[in-house]
N, CA, C and O atoms as a GROMACS GRO file, in nm:
protein
  524
    1MET      N    1 -13.722   3.897   7.619
    1MET     CA    2 -13.668   3.744   7.480
    1MET      C    3 -13.862   3.757   7.369
    1MET      O    4 -13.982   3.728   7.369
    2GLY      N    5 -13.732   3.832   7.286
    2GLY     CA    6 -13.852   3.750   7.160
    2GLY      C    7 -13.932   3.642   7.120
    2GLY      O    8 -13.938   3.520   7.135
    3ASP      N    9 -13.991   3.736   7.060
    3ASP     CA   10 -14.154   3.586   7.026
    3ASP      C   11 -14.075   3.434   6.899
    3ASP      O   12 -14.098   3.313   6.903
    4GLY      N   13 -14.015   3.489   6.834
    4GLY     CA   14 -13.946   3.337   6.798
    4GLY      C   15 -13.850   3.216   6.884
    4GLY      O   16 -13.851   3.093   6.869
    5ILE      N   17 -13.747   3.325   7.007
    5ILE     CA   18 -13.716   3.261   7.146
    5ILE      C   19 -13.763   3.141   7.159
    5ILE      O   20 -13.733   3.022   7.149
    6ALA      N   21 -13.911   3.266   7.203
    6ALA     CA   22 -14.015   3.206   7.324
    6ALA      C   23 -14.062   3.030   7.302
    6ALA      O   24 -14.065   2.925   7.366
    7ALA      N   25 -14.105   3.101   7.119
    7ALA     CA   26 -14.184   2.944   7.066
    7ALA      C   27 -14.109   2.827   7.064
    7ALA      O   28 -14.148   2.714   7.094
    8GLY      N   29 -13.954   2.873   7.011
    8GLY     CA   30 -13.862   2.777   7.080
    8GLY      C   31 -13.881   2.729   7.163
    8GLY      O   32 -13.942   2.622   7.161
    9ILE      N   33 -13.832   2.794   7.288
    9ILE     CA   34 -13.841   2.729   7.452
    9ILE      C   35 -13.937   2.617   7.389
    9ILE      O   36 -13.939   2.505   7.338
   10ALA      N   37 -14.008   2.716   7.424
   10ALA     CA   38 -14.172   2.606   7.445
   10ALA      C   39 -14.213   2.480   7.408
   10ALA      O   40 -14.263   2.396   7.483
   11GLN      N   41 -14.175   2.465   7.216
   11GLN     CA   42 -14.199   2.407   7.137
   11GLN      C   43 -14.095   2.302   7.145
   11GLN      O   44 -14.101   2.212   7.061
   12THR      N   45 -13.961   2.299   7.272
   12THR     CA   46 -13.820   2.225   7.291
   12THR      C   47 -13.887   2.132   7.417
   12THR      O   48 -13.876   2.009   7.418
   13SER      N   49 -13.983   2.234   7.561
   13SER     CA   50 -14.028   2.246   7.642
   13SER      C   51 -14.161   2.056   7.613
   13SER      O   52 -14.211   1.961   7.673
   14ILE      N   53 -14.153   2.102   7.519
   14ILE     CA   54 -14.276   2.014   7.519
   14ILE      C   55 -14.233   1.889   7.406
   14ILE      O   56 -14.304   1.798   7.449
   15ALA      N   57 -14.176   1.844   7.316
   15ALA     CA   58 -14.070   1.806   7.294
   15ALA      C   59 -13.999   1.714   7.388
   15ALA      O   60 -14.006   1.592   7.376
   16ALA      N   61 -13.935   1.770   7.475
   16ALA     CA   62 -13.841   1.703   7.591
   16ALA      C   63 -13.995   1.674   7.631
   16ALA      O   64 -14.042   1.601   7.544
   17GLY      N   65 -14.139   1.719   7.781
   17GLY     CA   66 -14.198   1.626   7.811
   17GLY      C   67 -14.284   1.501   7.734
   17GLY      O   68 -14.312   1.411   7.814
   18VAL      N   69 -14.324   1.481   7.617
   18VAL     CA   70 -14.330   1.412   7.552
   18VAL      C   71 -14.205   1.307   7.540
   18VAL      O   72 -14.220   1.229   7.634
   19TRP      N   73 -14.130   1.284   7.492
   19TRP     CA   74 -14.048   1.133   7.527
   19TRP      C   75 -14.027   1.102   7.708
   19TRP      O   76 -14.072   1.012   7.779
   20CYS      N   77 -13.950   1.205   7.735
   20CYS     CA   78 -14.019   1.190   7.858
   20CYS      C   79 -14.072   1.070   7.903
   20CYS      O   80 -14.018   0.968   7.947
   21TYR      N   81 -14.231   1.115   7.875
   21TYR     CA   82 -14.319   1.017   7.913
   21TYR      C   83 -14.275   0.927   7.803
   21TYR      O   84 -14.231   0.827   7.860
   22VAL      N   85 -14.266   0.911   7.678
   22VAL     CA   86 -14.294   0.774   7.617
   22VAL      C   87 -14.165   0.667   7.606
   22VAL      O   88 -14.163   0.565   7.538
   23TYR      N   89 -14.053   0.720   7.694
   23TYR     CA   90 -13.991   0.657   7.757
   23TYR      C   91 -14.005   0.612   7.909
   23TYR      O   92 -13.969   0.498   7.936
   24GLY      N   93 -14.056   0.692   8.010
   24GLY     CA   94 -14.132   0.547   8.102
   24GLY      C   95 -14.208   0.512   8.060
   24GLY      O   96 -14.233   0.409   8.123
   25GLY      N   97 -14.314   0.528   7.948
   25GLY     CA   98 -14.410   0.441   7.939
   25GLY      C   99 -14.346   0.286   7.915
   25GLY      O  100 -14.386   0.184   7.972
   26LEU      N  101 -14.241   0.294   7.820
   26LEU     CA  102 -14.146   0.208   7.703
   26LEU      C  103 -14.074   0.152   7.892
   26LEU      O  104 -14.039   0.034   7.906
   27TYR      N  105 -14.068   0.208   7.961
   27TYR     CA  106 -13.916   0.159   8.039
   27TYR      C  107 -14.019   0.126   8.166
   27TYR      O  108 -13.967   0.087   8.270
   28ALA      N  109 -14.181   0.143   8.160
   28ALA     CA  110 -14.228   0.083   8.254
   28ALA      C  111 -14.356  -0.113   8.213
   28ALA      O  112 -14.423  -0.195   8.275
   29THR      N  113 -14.306  -0.079   8.063
   29THR     CA  114 -14.372  -0.170   8.055
   29THR      C  115 -14.271  -0.304   8.047
   29THR      O  116 -14.308  -0.421   8.057
   30ARG      N  117 -14.143  -0.262   8.028
   30ARG     CA  118 -14.018  -0.375   7.994
   30ARG      C  119 -14.068  -0.397   8.130
   30ARG      O  120 -14.083  -0.517   8.153
   31ALA      N  121 -14.089  -0.343   8.200
   31ALA     CA  122 -14.047  -0.437   8.378
   31ALA      C  123 -14.137  -0.426   8.427
   31ALA      O  124 -14.133  -0.402   8.548
   32ASP      N  125 -14.264  -0.437   8.362
   32ASP     CA  126 -14.402  -0.558   8.421
   32ASP      C  127 -14.367  -0.657   8.370
   32ASP      O  128 -14.369  -0.661   8.247
   33LEU      N  129 -14.330  -0.749   8.428
   33LEU     CA  130 -14.315  -0.936   8.411
   33LEU      C  131 -14.470  -0.944   8.368
   33LEU      O  132 -14.474  -0.895   8.255
   34PHE      N  133 -14.581  -0.978   8.401
   34PHE     CA  134 -14.695  -0.982   8.298
   34PHE      C  135 -14.677  -0.920   8.136
   34PHE      O  136 -14.655  -0.991   8.038
   35LEU      N  137 -14.685  -0.839   8.135
   35LEU     CA  138 -14.740  -0.768   8.022
   35LEU      C  139 -14.656  -0.845   7.962
   35LEU      O  140 -14.711  -0.903   7.868
   36TYR      N  141 -14.472  -0.889   7.984
   36TYR     CA  142 -14.416  -0.904   7.854
   36TYR      C  143 -14.387  -0.996   7.916
   36TYR      O  144 -14.278  -0.965   7.964
   37ASN      N  145 -14.430  -1.155   7.969
   37ASN     CA  146 -14.503  -1.258   7.954
   37ASN      C  147 -14.626  -1.281   7.826
   37ASN      O  148 -14.670  -1.354   7.738
   38PHE      N  149 -14.633  -1.215   7.865
   38PHE     CA  150 -14.801  -1.184   7.803
   38PHE      C  151 -14.779  -1.177   7.607
   38PHE      O  152 -14.834  -1.247   7.521
   39ARG      N  153 -14.702  -1.091   7.597
   39ARG     CA  154 -14.677  -1.040   7.482
   39ARG      C  155 -14.612  -1.128   7.430
   39ARG      O  156 -14.621  -1.137   7.307
   40ALA      N  157 -14.518  -1.228   7.510
   40ALA     CA  158 -14.427  -1.307   7.475
   40ALA      C  159 -14.472  -1.380   7.411
   40ALA      O  160 -14.415  -1.415   7.307
   41LEU      N  161 -14.635  -1.449   7.461
   41LEU     CA  162 -14.677  -1.624   7.417
   41LEU      C  163 -14.710  -1.574   7.250
   41LEU      O  164 -14.689  -1.674   7.182
   42ARG      N  165 -14.757  -1.451   7.153
   42ARG     CA  166 -14.721  -1.443   7.043
   42ARG      C  167 -14.644  -1.524   6.963
   42ARG      O  168 -14.671  -1.518   6.843
   43GLN      N  169 -14.577  -1.580   6.988
   43GLN     CA  170 -14.410  -1.624   7.019
   43GLN      C  171 -14.420  -1.784   6.980
   43GLN      O  172 -14.367  -1.855   6.894
   44VAL      N  173 -14.546  -1.812   7.117
   44VAL     CA  174 -14.518  -1.991   7.112
   44VAL      C  175 -14.544  -2.028   7.054
   44VAL      O  176 -14.591  -1.968   6.958
   45ASN      N  177 -14.536  -2.162   7.058
   45ASN     CA  178 -14.615  -2.272   6.896
   45ASN      C  179 -14.760  -2.267   7.036
   45ASN      O  180 -14.748  -2.233   7.154
   46VAL      N  181 -14.871  -2.310   6.970
   46VAL     CA  182 -14.937  -2.373   7.064
   46VAL      C  183 -14.911  -2.573   7.032
   46VAL      O  184 -14.975  -2.645   7.109
   47TYR      N  185 -14.863  -2.612   6.973
   47TYR     CA  186 -14.828  -2.741   7.045
   47TYR      C  187 -14.693  -2.710   7.129
   47TYR      O  188 -14.660  -2.790   7.217
   48GLU      N  189 -14.647  -2.644   7.114
   48GLU     CA  190 -14.542  -2.672   7.245
   48GLU      C  191 -14.569  -2.639   7.369
   48GLU      O  192 -14.516  -2.697   7.464
   49LEU      N  193 -14.697  -2.495   7.389
   49LEU     CA  194 -14.716  -2.488   7.464
   49LEU      C  195 -14.764  -2.580   7.600
   49LEU      O  196 -14.864  -2.649   7.616
   50GLY      N  197 -14.674  -2.558   7.673
   50GLY     CA  198 -14.754  -2.674   7.879
   50GLY      C  199 -14.758  -2.805   7.799
   50GLY      O  200 -14.849  -2.887   7.810
   51LYS      N  201 -14.639  -2.822   7.707
   51LYS     CA  202 -14.614  -2.968   7.701
   51LYS      C  203 -14.600  -3.027   7.796
   51LYS      O  204 -14.700  -3.061   7.860
   52SER      N  205 -14.452  -3.065   7.844
   52SER     CA  206 -14.506  -3.078   8.015
   52SER      C  207 -14.498  -3.070   8.150
   52SER      O  208 -14.427  -3.096   8.247
   53GLU      N  209 -14.658  -2.996   8.098
   53GLU     CA  210 -14.686  -2.950   8.281
   53GLU      C  211 -14.851  -3.045   8.235
   53GLU      O  212 -14.879  -3.102   8.129
   54SER      N  213 -14.938  -3.027   8.367
   54SER     CA  214 -15.041  -3.120   8.373
   54SER      C  215 -15.193  -3.024   8.261
   54SER      O  216 -15.262  -2.927   8.229
   55ASP      N  217 -15.164  -3.123   8.256
   55ASP     CA  218 -15.369  -3.053   8.146
   55ASP      C  219 -15.408  -2.980   8.210
   55ASP      O  220 -15.364  -2.875   8.161
   56ALA      N  221 -15.483  -2.947   8.321
   56ALA     CA  222 -15.494  -2.826   8.360
   56ALA      C  223 -15.419  -2.723   8.385
   56ALA      O  224 -15.468  -2.646   8.467
   57ARG      N  225 -15.272  -2.682   8.326
   57ARG     CA  226 -15.164  -2.587   8.374
   57ARG      C  227 -15.268  -2.527   8.239
   57ARG      O  228 -15.342  -2.429   8.227
   58ARG      N  229 -15.217  -2.680   8.121
   58ARG     CA  230 -15.210  -2.671   7.989
   58ARG      C  231 -15.292  -2.574   7.937
   58ARG      O  232 -15.255  -2.477   7.870
   59GLU      N  233 -15.409  -2.603   7.972
   59GLU     CA  234 -15.535  -2.530   7.909
   59GLU      C  235 -15.504  -2.406   7.983
   59GLU      O  236 -15.413  -2.357   7.917
   60MET      N  237 -15.525  -2.336   8.071
   60MET     CA  238 -15.503  -2.205   8.137
   60MET      C  239 -15.400  -2.123   8.003
   60MET      O  240 -15.447  -2.036   7.929
   61ARG      N  241 -15.277  -2.167   7.997
   61ARG     CA  242 -15.244  -2.157   7.897
   61ARG      C  243 -15.284  -2.145   7.764
   61ARG      O  244 -15.261  -2.037   7.708
   62LEU      N  245 -15.342  -2.241   7.700
   62LEU     CA  246 -15.390  -2.208   7.583
   62LEU      C  247 -15.470  -2.087   7.586
   62LEU      O  248 -15.471  -1.991   7.509
   63GLY      N  249 -15.549  -2.114   7.708
   63GLY     CA  250 -15.651  -1.976   7.681
   63GLY      C  251 -15.595  -1.823   7.727
   63GLY      O  252 -15.647  -1.718   7.689
   64GLU      N  253 -15.483  -1.831   7.814
   64GLU     CA  254 -15.414  -1.644   7.772
   64GLU      C  255 -15.372  -1.725   7.614
   64GLU      O  256 -15.468  -1.720   7.536
   65LYS      N  257 -15.298  -1.768   7.579
   65LYS     CA  258 -15.235  -1.733   7.451
   65LYS      C  259 -15.375  -1.732   7.356
   65LYS      O  260 -15.350  -1.677   7.248
   66ARG      N  261 -15.501  -1.774   7.366
   66ARG     CA  262 -15.612  -1.688   7.303
   66ARG      C  263 -15.620  -1.576   7.309
   66ARG      O  264 -15.600  -1.501   7.213
   67LEU      N  265 -15.656  -1.534   7.442
   67LEU     CA  266 -15.594  -1.406   7.486
   67LEU      C  267 -15.529  -1.287   7.403
   67LEU      O  268 -15.577  -1.180   7.364
   68CYS      N  269 -15.412  -1.339   7.390
   68CYS     CA  270 -15.318  -1.332   7.361
   68CYS      C  271 -15.287  -1.234   7.208
   68CYS      O  272 -15.236  -1.130   7.166
   69ASP      N  273 -15.393  -1.405   7.151
   69ASP     CA  274 -15.385  -1.348   7.020
   69ASP      C  275 -15.507  -1.301   6.983
   69ASP      O  276 -15.536  -1.305   6.864
   70LEU      N  277 -15.599  -1.246   7.080
   70LEU     CA  278 -15.748  -1.208   7.046
   70LEU      C  279 -15.615  -1.020   7.083
   70LEU      O  280 -15.587  -0.918   7.019
   71SER      N  281 -15.592  -1.059   7.169
   71SER     CA  282 -15.578  -0.904   7.197
   71SER      C  283 -15.471  -0.887   7.069
   71SER      O  284 -15.511  -0.776   7.033
   72SER      N  285 -15.341  -0.925   6.956
   72SER     CA  286 -15.262  -0.898   6.852
   72SER      C  287 -15.373  -0.844   6.792
   72SER      O  288 -15.374  -0.725   6.760
   73SER      N  289 -15.516  -0.952   6.764
   73SER     CA  290 -15.542  -0.918   6.638
   73SER      C  291 -15.651  -0.806   6.599
   73SER      O  292 -15.649  -0.768   6.482
   74LEU      N  293 -15.754  -0.746   6.694
   74LEU     CA  294 -15.812  -0.657   6.764
   74LEU      C  295 -15.696  -0.553   6.715
   74LEU      O  296 -15.749  -0.486   6.626
   75THR      N  297 -15.576  -0.515   6.732
   75THR     CA  298 -15.494  -0.429   6.709
   75THR      C  299 -15.456  -0.375   6.583
   75THR      O  300 -15.417  -0.259   6.568
   76ASN      N  301 -15.469  -0.471   6.479
   76ASN     CA  302 -15.391  -0.496   6.393
   76ASN      C  303 -15.518  -0.448   6.319
   76ASN      O  304 -15.518  -0.334   6.273
   77PHE      N  305 -15.607  -0.513   6.307
   77PHE     CA  306 -15.748  -0.460   6.249
   77PHE      C  307 -15.856  -0.340   6.232
   77PHE      O  308 -15.934  -0.287   6.153
   78THR      N  309 -15.783  -0.333   6.419
   78THR     CA  310 -15.845  -0.173   6.419
   78THR      C  311 -15.757  -0.065   6.348
   78THR      O  312 -15.808   0.026   6.284
   79VAL      N  313 -15.649  -0.078   6.361
   79VAL     CA  314 -15.480   0.044   6.277
   79VAL      C  315 -15.513   0.009   6.130
   79VAL      O  316 -15.474   0.106   6.065
   80ALA      N  317 -15.587  -0.119   6.014
   80ALA     CA  318 -15.615  -0.090   5.983
   80ALA      C  319 -15.751  -0.078   5.885
   80ALA      O  320 -15.769  -0.086   5.763
   81ILE      N  321 -15.849  -0.050   6.019
   81ILE     CA  322 -15.907  -0.009   5.882
   81ILE      C  323 -15.902   0.184   5.921
   81ILE      O  324 -15.956   0.264   5.844
   82GLY      N  325 -15.826   0.231   6.052
   82GLY     CA  326 -15.817   0.366   6.072
   82GLY      C  327 -15.742   0.378   5.955
   82GLY      O  328 -15.771   0.482   5.897
   83VAL      N  329 -15.663   0.316   5.901
   83VAL     CA  330 -15.500   0.359   5.802
   83VAL      C  331 -15.643   0.397   5.642
   83VAL      O  332 -15.664   0.504   5.585
   84LEU      N  333 -15.715   0.250   5.618
   84LEU     CA  334 -15.753   0.290   5.522
   84LEU      C  335 -15.824   0.384   5.531
   84LEU      O  336 -15.811   0.454   5.431
   85GLY      N  337 -15.930   0.445   5.637
   85GLY     CA  338 -15.960   0.565   5.646
   85GLY      C  339 -15.936   0.674   5.616
   85GLY      O  340 -16.012   0.750   5.556
   86ALA      N  341 -15.809   0.699   5.662
   86ALA     CA  342 -15.724   0.829   5.665
   86ALA      C  343 -15.666   0.769   5.504
   86ALA      O  344 -15.578   0.848   5.471
   87LEU      N  345 -15.679   0.674   5.408
   87LEU     CA  346 -15.554   0.723   5.263
   87LEU      C  347 -15.747   0.725   5.194
   87LEU      O  348 -15.755   0.774   5.082
   88GLY      N  349 -15.851   0.688   5.242
   88GLY     CA  350 -15.984   0.683   5.197
   88GLY      C  351 -16.020   0.858   5.189
   88GLY      O  352 -16.067   0.905   5.086
   89LEU      N  353 -15.990   0.949   5.313
   89LEU     CA  354 -15.977   1.123   5.302
   89LEU      C  355 -15.904   1.178   5.202
   89LEU      O  356 -15.932   1.251   5.107
   90TYR      N  357 -15.832   1.141   5.233
   90TYR     CA  358 -15.675   1.184   5.179
   90TYR      C  359 -15.683   1.169   5.046
   90TYR      O  360 -15.645   1.271   4.990
   91PHE      N  361 -15.718   1.085   4.971
   91PHE     CA  362 -15.710   1.073   4.802
   91PHE      C  363 -15.807   1.068   4.755
   91PHE      O  364 -15.798   1.131   4.650
   92LEU      N  365 -15.933   1.018   4.773
   92LEU     CA  366 -16.046   0.995   4.760
   92LEU      C  367 -16.121   1.165   4.699
   92LEU      O  368 -16.129   1.259   4.779
   93PRO      N  369 -16.159   1.176   4.584
   93PRO     CA  370 -16.175   1.355   4.569
   93PRO      C  371 -16.352   1.310   4.598
   93PRO      O  372 -16.416   1.400   4.543
   94THR      N  373 -16.391   1.270   4.623
   94THR     CA  374 -16.545   1.345   4.733
   94THR      C  375 -16.515   1.266   4.828
   94THR      O  376 -16.603   1.181   4.828
   95PHE      N  377 -16.412   1.236   4.942
   95PHE     CA  378 -16.456   1.202   5.064
   95PHE      C  379 -16.329   1.324   5.099
   95PHE      O  380 -16.310   1.323   5.221
   96ARG      N  381 -16.244   1.420   5.033
   96ARG     CA  382 -16.177   1.533   5.118
   96ARG      C  383 -16.162   1.564   5.242
   96ARG      O  384 -16.256   1.609   5.307
   97SER      N  385 -16.050   1.546   5.290
   97SER     CA  386 -16.125   1.714   5.422
   97SER      C  387 -15.955   1.669   5.447
   97SER      O  388 -15.873   1.579   5.431
   98PRO      N  389 -15.974   1.802   5.498
   98PRO     CA  390 -15.859   1.848   5.578
   98PRO      C  391 -15.778   1.716   5.686
   98PRO      O  392 -15.670   1.665   5.717
   99TYR      N  393 -15.916   1.716   5.708
   99TYR     CA  394 -15.877   1.690   5.848
   99TYR      C  395 -15.849   1.436   5.850
   99TYR      O  396 -15.871   1.360   5.945
  100PHE      N  397 -15.814   1.410   5.752
  100PHE     CA  398 -15.800   1.331   5.648
  100PHE      C  399 -15.770   1.227   5.827
  100PHE      O  400 -15.852   1.155   5.884
  101TRP      N  401 -15.604   1.264   5.877
  101TRP     CA  402 -15.561   1.217   5.981
  101TRP      C  403 -15.664   1.140   6.123
  101TRP      O  404 -15.640   1.049   6.202
  102LEU      N  405 -15.776   1.222   6.104
  102LEU     CA  406 -15.823   1.237   6.206
  102LEU      C  407 -15.864   1.011   6.258
  102LEU      O  408 -15.840   0.927   6.344
  103PRO      N  409 -15.941   1.029   6.116
  103PRO     CA  410 -15.958   0.818   6.154
  103PRO      C  411 -15.869   0.736   6.224
  103PRO      O  412 -15.884   0.636   6.294
  104LEU      N  413 -15.756   0.815   6.178
  104LEU     CA  414 -15.624   0.713   6.235
  104LEU      C  415 -15.626   0.738   6.333
  104LEU      O  416 -15.581   0.658   6.415
  105VAL      N  417 -15.676   0.853   6.371
  105VAL     CA  418 -15.581   0.892   6.582
  105VAL      C  419 -15.706   0.801   6.651
  105VAL      O  420 -15.669   0.691   6.691
  106VAL      N  421 -15.845   0.831   6.669
  106VAL     CA  422 -15.987   0.772   6.651
  106VAL      C  423 -16.018   0.595   6.710
  106VAL      O  424 -16.060   0.538   6.810
  107MET      N  425 -15.955   0.555   6.551
  107MET     CA  426 -15.874   0.381   6.557
  107MET      C  427 -15.781   0.402   6.612
  107MET      O  428 -15.812   0.349   6.719
  108ILE      N  429 -15.669   0.446   6.630
  108ILE     CA  430 -15.553   0.409   6.749
  108ILE      C  431 -15.586   0.393   6.884
  108ILE      O  432 -15.547   0.292   6.942
  109GLY      N  433 -15.656   0.483   6.946
  109GLY     CA  434 -15.726   0.525   7.025
  109GLY      C  435 -15.811   0.414   7.103
  109GLY      O  436 -15.796   0.370   7.217
  110ILE      N  437 -15.927   0.374   6.977
  110ILE     CA  438 -16.001   0.239   6.993
  110ILE      C  439 -15.937   0.082   7.074
  110ILE      O  440 -15.965  -0.002   7.160
  111ALA      N  441 -15.824   0.125   6.961
  111ALA     CA  442 -15.733  -0.005   6.986
  111ALA      C  443 -15.666  -0.022   7.092
  111ALA      O  444 -15.643  -0.129   7.151
  112LEU      N  445 -15.610   0.156   7.138
  112LEU     CA  446 -15.543   0.109   7.283
  112LEU      C  447 -15.609   0.077   7.376
  112LEU      O  448 -15.577   0.018   7.479
  113CYS      N  449 -15.725   0.125   7.332
  113CYS     CA  450 -15.860   0.083   7.563
  113CYS      C  451 -15.876  -0.060   7.511
  113CYS      O  452 -15.843  -0.137   7.601
  114MET      N  453 -15.916  -0.128   7.393
  114MET     CA  454 -15.974  -0.267   7.415
  114MET      C  455 -15.821  -0.360   7.441
  114MET      O  456 -15.818  -0.474   7.487
  115ARG      N  457 -15.704  -0.280   7.398
  115ARG     CA  458 -15.590  -0.377   7.460
  115ARG      C  459 -15.576  -0.366   7.524
  115ARG      O  460 -15.495  -0.441   7.578
  116TRP      N  461 -15.636  -0.263   7.598
  116TRP     CA  462 -15.580  -0.278   7.756
  116TRP      C  463 -15.710  -0.377   7.811
  116TRP      O  464 -15.696  -0.478   7.880
  117PHE      N  465 -15.831  -0.324   7.766
  117PHE     CA  466 -15.936  -0.430   7.867
  117PHE      C  467 -15.902  -0.526   7.833
  117PHE      O  468 -15.922  -0.600   7.929
  118VAL      N  469 -15.837  -0.615   7.712
  118VAL     CA  470 -15.793  -0.732   7.687
  118VAL      C  471 -15.667  -0.855   7.835
  118VAL      O  472 -15.657  -0.962   7.896
  119ILE      N  473 -15.602  -0.706   7.804
  119ILE     CA  474 -15.415  -0.780   7.946
  119ILE      C  475 -15.566  -0.710   8.062
  119ILE      O  476 -15.526  -0.701   8.178
  120ARG      N  477 -15.617  -0.695   8.057
  120ARG     CA  478 -15.622  -0.630   8.255
  120ARG      C  479 -15.775  -0.720   8.264
  120ARG      O  480 -15.855  -0.717   8.358
  121TYR      N  481 -15.784  -0.776   8.171
  121TYR     CA  482 -15.906  -0.934   8.180
  121TYR      C  483 -15.820  -1.044   8.246
  121TYR      O  484 -15.831  -1.100   8.356
  122ALA      N  485 -15.676  -1.067   8.084
  122ALA     CA  486 -15.661  -1.194   8.114
  122ALA      C  487 -15.568  -1.158   8.266
  122ALA      O  488 -15.548  -1.244   8.352
  123ARG      N  489 -15.515  -1.009   8.276
  123ARG     CA  490 -15.381  -1.044   8.384
  123ARG      C  491 -15.508  -1.060   8.570
  123ARG      O  492 -15.483  -1.063   8.690
  124ARG      N  493 -15.609  -1.066   8.500
  124ARG     CA  494 -15.717  -1.028   8.667
  124ARG      C  495 -15.762  -1.174   8.620
  124ARG      O  496 -15.815  -1.217   8.723
  125ARG      N  497 -15.774  -1.294   8.508
  125ARG     CA  498 -15.827  -1.411   8.476
  125ARG      C  499 -15.747  -1.559   8.482
  125ARG      O  500 -15.780  -1.676   8.497
  126TYR      N  501 -15.550  -1.441   8.449
  126TYR     CA  502 -15.456  -1.600   8.527
  126TYR      C  503 -15.384  -1.540   8.561
  126TYR      O  504 -15.296  -1.625   8.565
  127GLU      N  505 -15.336  -1.449   8.595
  127GLU     CA  506 -15.262  -1.435   8.727
  127GLU      C  507 -15.278  -1.311   8.740
  127GLU      O  508 -15.237  -1.209   8.685
  128PRO      N  509 -15.349  -1.340   8.826
  128PRO     CA  510 -15.433  -1.278   8.983
  128PRO      C  511 -15.342  -1.214   9.034
  128PRO      O  512 -15.350  -1.094   9.060
  129ASP      N  513 -15.223  -1.300   9.060
  129ASP     CA  514 -15.124  -1.261   9.200
  129ASP      C  515 -15.039  -1.140   9.163
  129ASP      O  516 -14.978  -1.103   9.263
  130PHE      N  517 -15.018  -1.078   9.075
  130PHE     CA  518 -14.964  -0.983   8.964
  130PHE      C  519 -14.960  -0.857   8.993
  130PHE      O  520 -14.871  -0.776   8.965
  131ASP      N  521 -15.110  -0.832   9.081
  131ASP     CA  522 -15.216  -0.744   9.070
  131ASP      C  523 -15.154  -0.653   9.168
  131ASP      O  524 -15.211  -0.549   9.199
   0.00000   0.00000   0.00000
């Protein structure tokens, strides 16, 4: 077997593995009821949240919504900083580097870790029966 064919098979195998990993992650996220409800809180109006529920339940829902908004804001802010860093390393002549993509990858990793910690905290605090 030639080197070109072996390299093509290796790259195809890597692409198929990445696709399976991403698809499995997305499917697992879709099947996680708490995570689905937690992300759906971003679309709920604060004034309509728990309007027909007791005051204690409403306060709990508002706290969960605050954590949802915090998670979304931290992720957006971190990715924006990573994009600005990558653009700075790519376009500014004094900072030009072939590793312009590195700040974006690092900041996405940080954003995913922060999001994971916030969701884990929300899951333990507000919905312990989902674990």
